C-alpha positions as CSV (number, residue, x, y, z in Angstrom):
1,M,-16.6,-10.7,-11.1
2,E,-16.0,-14.4,-10.3
3,E,-18.2,-15.6,-7.5
4,K,-16.4,-17.2,-4.5
5,T,-17.3,-20.8,-3.4
6,V,-18.8,-20.7,0.0
7,F,-17.8,-23.7,2.1
8,G,-20.0,-25.2,5.0
9,E,-18.4,-25.8,8.2
10,A,-18.7,-29.7,7.8
11,Y,-16.4,-29.2,4.8
12,K,-14.1,-26.9,6.6
13,K,-13.7,-29.4,9.4
14,K,-13.0,-32.3,7.1
15,L,-10.6,-30.3,5.0
16,L,-8.6,-29.4,8.2
17,Q,-8.6,-33.1,9.1
18,E,-7.1,-34.1,6.1
19,I,-4.6,-31.4,5.8
20,K,-3.2,-32.1,9.4
21,K,-2.6,-35.6,8.3
22,E,0.0,-34.3,5.9
23,F,2.0,-32.7,8.8
24,P,3.7,-34.0,12.2
25,K,1.3,-34.9,14.9
26,D,2.2,-31.9,17.1
27,V,1.2,-29.1,14.5
28,S,-1.8,-26.9,15.0
29,V,-4.2,-26.2,12.1
30,G,-7.1,-24.2,11.9
31,I,-8.9,-21.3,10.2
32,Q,-8.6,-17.7,11.0
33,K,-9.7,-14.3,9.6
34,I,-6.9,-12.3,8.0
35,V,-7.6,-8.4,7.8
36,K,-5.5,-6.4,5.1
37,P,-6.0,-3.0,3.9
38,G,-9.0,-2.6,1.9
39,Y,-10.1,-6.5,2.3
40,S,-10.3,-9.5,4.5
41,Y,-10.4,-13.2,3.9
42,E,-10.7,-16.7,5.7
43,G,-7.4,-18.6,5.7
44,I,-6.0,-22.0,6.7
45,Y,-3.0,-21.8,9.1
46,V,-0.5,-24.4,10.0
47,R,1.5,-23.7,13.0
48,I,4.5,-25.9,13.7
49,P,6.3,-25.8,17.1
50,G,9.6,-24.0,16.7
51,E,8.9,-22.6,13.6
52,Y,8.4,-18.7,12.9
53,V,6.9,-18.7,9.5
54,S,3.3,-19.7,9.3
55,P,1.6,-18.7,6.0
56,T,-2.2,-18.5,6.2
57,I,-3.6,-19.9,2.9
58,S,-6.9,-18.2,1.6
59,L,-10.0,-20.5,1.4
60,D,-10.5,-18.6,-1.9
61,S,-8.0,-20.9,-3.5
62,M,-10.0,-24.0,-2.7
63,T,-12.4,-25.7,-5.1
64,G,-14.6,-27.8,-2.8
65,H,-13.1,-31.2,-4.0
66,L,-11.4,-32.5,-0.9
67,K,-8.5,-34.3,-2.5
68,E,-7.8,-31.5,-5.0
69,D,-8.0,-28.9,-2.2
70,V,-5.5,-30.8,0.1
71,E,-3.0,-31.0,-2.7
72,N,-3.6,-27.2,-3.7
73,F,-3.1,-26.3,-0.1
74,K,0.1,-28.2,0.3
75,R,1.5,-26.7,-3.0
76,I,0.7,-23.1,-2.0
77,Y,1.6,-23.4,1.6
78,N,5.3,-24.7,0.6
79,D,5.5,-22.0,-2.1
80,A,4.6,-19.4,0.4
81,K,6.8,-20.8,3.3
82,N,10.0,-21.2,0.8
83,S,9.5,-17.6,-0.5
84,A,9.1,-16.0,3.0
85,I,11.5,-13.8,4.3
86,K,13.4,-15.5,7.2
87,I,13.7,-13.0,10.0
88,D,14.9,-13.6,13.5
89,P,12.2,-12.5,16.0
90,N,14.8,-11.3,18.3
91,E,16.0,-8.8,15.5
92,I,12.6,-7.5,15.0
93,S,12.4,-6.5,18.7
94,K,15.3,-4.3,18.3
95,W,14.6,-0.5,17.4
96,D,18.4,-0.2,16.1
97,W,17.5,-3.0,13.6
98,A,14.0,-1.9,12.8
99,K,14.7,1.7,12.3
100,S,16.2,1.7,9.0
101,R,13.5,-0.3,7.6
102,V,10.5,1.7,8.6
103,Q,8.4,3.1,6.0
104,M,4.7,4.6,5.7
105,K,1.6,4.7,3.6
106,L,-1.7,6.6,3.2
107,L,-5.0,4.7,4.1
108,N,-8.8,5.6,4.6
109,P,-9.8,5.3,8.2
110,E,-13.2,4.2,7.6
111,R,-12.5,1.7,5.0
112,N,-9.8,0.2,7.1
113,A,-11.2,0.6,10.6
114,E,-10.8,-3.3,11.7
115,Y,-7.3,-3.4,10.0
116,L,-6.2,-0.1,12.0
117,K,-7.5,-1.3,15.5
118,D,-3.8,-2.3,16.7
119,K,-1.6,-0.2,14.3
120,V,0.3,3.0,14.9
121,T,-1.3,5.9,13.0
122,I,-0.8,9.5,12.3
123,P,-3.8,11.6,11.2
124,F,-3.1,13.2,7.6
125,A,-6.2,15.4,6.6
126,D,-9.2,12.8,6.6
127,L,-6.7,10.0,6.0
128,V,-4.1,8.3,8.1
129,E,-0.5,7.4,7.7
130,V,0.3,3.8,8.9
131,F,3.7,2.4,9.3
132,C,5.5,-0.8,8.3
133,I,8.9,-2.5,8.4
134,V,10.1,-3.3,4.9
135,F,12.1,-6.7,4.6
136,S,12.7,-6.6,0.8
137,A,11.5,-4.9,-2.5
138,T,10.9,-7.1,-5.5
139,E,9.4,-7.3,-8.9
140,E,5.9,-8.2,-7.0
141,G,6.2,-5.5,-4.8
142,L,7.2,-4.9,-1.0
143,K,7.4,-7.5,1.4
144,S,6.6,-6.0,4.8
145,A,4.9,-6.1,8.2
146,A,2.6,-3.6,9.8
147,I,3.9,-2.0,12.8
148,T,1.5,-2.4,15.6
149,C,1.2,-0.5,18.9
150,D,2.8,-3.3,20.8
151,M,5.8,-3.2,18.6
152,M,6.1,0.4,19.2
153,A,5.9,0.0,22.8
154,A,8.4,-2.6,22.8
155,W,10.8,-0.3,21.0
156,G,10.2,2.4,23.4
157,V,9.5,4.9,20.8
158,T,6.8,7.3,19.6
159,P,4.8,7.8,16.4
160,E,6.8,10.9,15.8
161,D,9.9,8.7,16.1
162,L,8.3,6.3,13.3
163,F,7.5,9.3,11.2
164,E,11.0,10.7,11.2
165,A,12.6,7.3,10.6
166,A,10.0,6.8,7.7
167,S,11.0,10.3,6.2
168,Q,14.6,9.7,6.4
169,N,14.1,6.1,4.8
170,M,12.1,7.2,1.8
171,E,14.1,10.2,1.1
172,P,15.6,8.5,-2.2
173,T,12.1,7.3,-3.1
174,M,10.9,10.8,-3.1
175,T,13.8,11.7,-5.6
176,R,12.9,8.6,-7.8
177,I,9.3,9.8,-7.8
178,I,10.3,13.3,-9.0
179,D,12.5,11.6,-11.7
180,I,9.3,9.8,-12.8
181,M,7.2,13.0,-12.9
182,I,9.9,14.6,-15.0
183,E,9.7,11.6,-17.6
184,A,6.1,11.8,-17.6
185,A,6.1,15.4,-18.5
186,K,8.8,14.9,-21.3
187,R,6.5,12.2,-22.7
188,K,3.5,14.4,-22.6
189,A,5.5,17.1,-24.4
190,R,6.6,14.7,-27.1
191,E,3.0,13.6,-27.6
192,A,2.1,17.2,-28.1
193,G,4.8,17.7,-30.5
194,Q,6.8,20.0,-28.3
195,E,10.7,19.8,-27.9
196,I,12.0,20.1,-24.4
197,D,14.5,18.3,-22.4
198,P,14.0,19.6,-18.7
199,I,16.8,18.7,-16.1
200,T,14.8,19.5,-13.0
201,L,11.0,19.8,-12.3
202,E,11.5,23.7,-11.6
203,E,12.5,24.1,-15.4
204,M,9.5,22.6,-17.0
205,K,7.7,25.8,-18.1
206,F,6.0,24.4,-21.3
207,Q,2.3,23.7,-21.9
208,W,0.7,21.0,-23.8
209,D,-2.5,21.0,-25.6
210,I,-4.0,17.7,-24.6
211,G,-5.5,19.0,-21.2
212,P,-4.3,20.5,-18.0
213,K,-1.0,19.9,-16.4
214,Q,-1.1,16.8,-14.2
215,Y,1.9,15.5,-12.3
216,V,1.3,11.9,-11.4
217,I,3.1,10.7,-8.0
218,T,3.0,7.0,-8.7
219,N,4.0,3.6,-7.9
220,E,7.0,1.6,-9.2
221,K,7.0,-1.8,-7.6
222,A,10.3,-3.1,-8.6
223,K,12.0,0.0,-6.8
224,G,9.6,-0.1,-3.8
225,V,8.2,3.3,-4.9
226,N,4.7,4.0,-3.5
227,G,3.7,7.5,-4.6
228,A,0.8,8.1,-2.3
229,A,3.0,7.3,0.7
230,C,5.5,9.9,-0.5
231,F,3.0,12.5,-1.0
232,P,2.8,13.8,2.8
233,L,6.7,14.1,2.7
234,M,6.7,16.0,-0.8
235,M,4.3,18.7,0.2
236,G,6.9,21.2,1.0
237,Y,8.4,20.5,-2.5
238,L,5.1,21.0,-4.1
239,K,4.3,24.0,-2.4
240,K,7.6,25.7,-3.4
241,K,6.8,24.4,-7.1
242,F,3.0,25.2,-7.4
243,G,1.9,27.0,-4.3
244,T,-1.5,26.1,-4.3
245,Y,-2.8,22.9,-6.0
246,Y,-5.4,20.0,-6.1
247,M,-4.7,16.3,-5.2
248,L,-6.7,13.7,-6.7
249,P,-6.3,10.3,-4.8
250,S,-6.2,7.6,-7.6
251,S,-5.4,4.7,-5.3
252,I,-3.3,3.9,-2.2
253,G,-0.3,3.8,-4.4
254,E,-0.9,7.0,-6.7
255,V,-2.1,10.5,-6.4
256,I,-2.4,13.3,-9.1
257,I,-1.3,16.8,-8.5
258,I,-3.0,19.5,-10.6
259,P,-1.8,23.2,-10.0
260,E,-4.5,25.7,-9.3
261,S,-3.1,28.0,-11.9
262,E,-4.6,25.4,-14.4
263,G,-7.9,27.2,-13.7
264,L,-9.8,23.8,-13.5
265,D,-13.3,24.0,-11.9
266,P,-12.8,22.3,-8.4
267,E,-16.4,21.3,-8.3
268,S,-15.6,18.9,-11.3
269,L,-12.6,17.1,-9.7
270,T,-14.5,14.9,-7.2
271,P,-17.1,13.3,-9.6
272,N,-14.1,12.3,-11.6
273,V,-12.4,10.8,-8.6
274,M,-15.8,8.8,-7.8
275,A,-16.1,7.8,-11.2
276,V,-12.6,6.1,-11.4
277,N,-13.2,4.6,-8.2
278,R,-16.4,2.9,-9.2
279,E,-15.6,2.1,-12.9
280,V,-11.8,1.4,-12.9
281,L,-10.2,1.0,-9.4
282,D,-9.8,-2.3,-7.7
283,P,-11.6,-1.8,-4.2
284,K,-8.7,-2.9,-2.4
285,E,-6.8,0.0,-3.8
286,F,-9.2,2.6,-2.7
287,L,-8.0,5.8,-1.0
288,A,-10.5,8.4,-1.0
289,D,-13.9,9.4,-2.8
290,H,-13.2,13.0,-3.2
291,A,-10.5,15.5,-4.3
292,Y,-8.3,17.7,-2.1
293,Y,-7.2,21.3,-2.1
294,F,-4.0,22.6,-0.7
295,D,-4.3,26.2,0.0
296,G,-0.6,26.9,0.8
297,N,-0.7,26.0,4.4
298,E,-3.1,22.7,4.8
299,L,-4.6,20.0,2.6
300,K,-8.4,19.8,3.0
301,P,-11.0,17.6,1.4
302,I,-13.3,19.4,-1.4
């Protein structure tokens, strides 16, 4: 892992002074801590009166060479500002506008305690569902903003209202995820030398000899698909299909479903999850360090 450059207070002060020279006199320039799901960073902000877009540029992008860092900041700042979604704050304050843009995702509450302090959450097993407004979906992923308790109060709605809106908005996503699961199953069948062309998930009755059946509920960034986020909404579908099953949290964007009928030893699942978390997964993507079991009524940590 590449080591981060640690800057002293004197260098930070000098850097802010030089950056401020590049902007009008009435701007505010400073350093603030930004907390994201799974990580945080210190960044430089520039606030210009009358402008709503104010990117915060991570100090991790700086080198410690003053002139070079000023130029780097200007370039990254302008790129971020030009690519930012231009939204009228008056629109965001209206529930009628926000309602059709609400989505949700799963997070680990212990790993994200600081991030979740002012956010709207709903418990889900030992995880939480957190809500956001989605502005756009691109090849790089979703551009969104987390929904805070203050925003919810201003709209005059409840967490249950947010969940209902997110469920409706993410319905097409669930359909797309089921398509992805079917395509993955077809690929596994072809790799095992089996001929099958299922139309729906219910028609998949085949077995393959390269391990137990695993249904991956996964990400597809370009279409705004977050598999793990959709899992709570798919539980009724999965119950109808499999009855009881195990859920392995691959990341904040992906979970794996293994029907209990596959006969796996449940004690072997959590060590596998832990190994992936430590050896493969980016720490920012961490969801949970154990597997889960759905007994037909409730999802429980193993």
